C-alpha angles and dihedrals in degrees: 000000000000091000093051091051092050092047090052091050091050091048091050091049091051091050091049093050093046091051091049090048091051090052089053095037092139090063091042091059093055096091092051092047091047092052091049092050091050092050093048091051095060097065089047091053100038100032131251097276103139099211093051092049093045092058093057101027096104093049092048092051094047094048092046092051092045092052092045090053091051089052091064097035099089091059093057095098102358100098092042090052092051096050096041098251093124092057089053090051091051091050092046117113089229121091107277092213092061092047091051090046087059090054091050091051090054090047090054093045094051101039112022102032095059088050091052089050093054094040094095090054092048090046090053090052089055094044093243108178109258091229088065095049096083090052090049092051092049090048090051092047089055100036102045098058088045090053091049092051094047092044092051091059091052092046090051090054093053103032093102093054127087119233092008096155096108093044090049091053091050091051096044103044098064089053094045097049097071090049090051092048095053094043093048091043092057092050094046091049091051090049091051092048093248129130109283103175098094097065090047091051090051090051090049092050092049090048092051090050093046092049089061102036106029098067090050092047089046091053092049092047091048093052089052094047099050099039 
């Protein structure tokens, strides 16, 4: 009975956040537009030579998506903190970690998933070899939820501070860099014809660990920040 009640609360929270995101869909599209602008700028700066772009296409896409995710990260809990919703979540009888996991799911659905959907188009613009595209998509499917989980913990630590953008970037970047390295390593290995499974397995292992620990760490950090 308890589980069903908690599941209903999480489902209601997901529906609420999706409705609010739809009402502000212009703002929700900003990360995807930012990533597309970053990707378009590289051929303009480096020239349209296909072989040169193909060598660095995977790295460009991963960096653009990482930066786009950071762009929307500060808003993960900010509005809820300002209107008192976070305090209500903390006082709720349901497990705070599961409620926050619902928020993180919505963040991934509204920021990272659109980027994964447009990734094949962006890869075609950069002349990424089509044999590497499946590896890129798998790396994004593993890396983007991991980035959302890690970022949520950092946001929870800084949500009670004003003008915390620079501090948030300093906290997030050291955690994001290993994810970027493994994702780019898998794509580069696939492009060079080398085994690429090991970096993907490391990403999968890190994601499995973060799925268990990050919501609990996020709940603990949030209790510290708002008390």
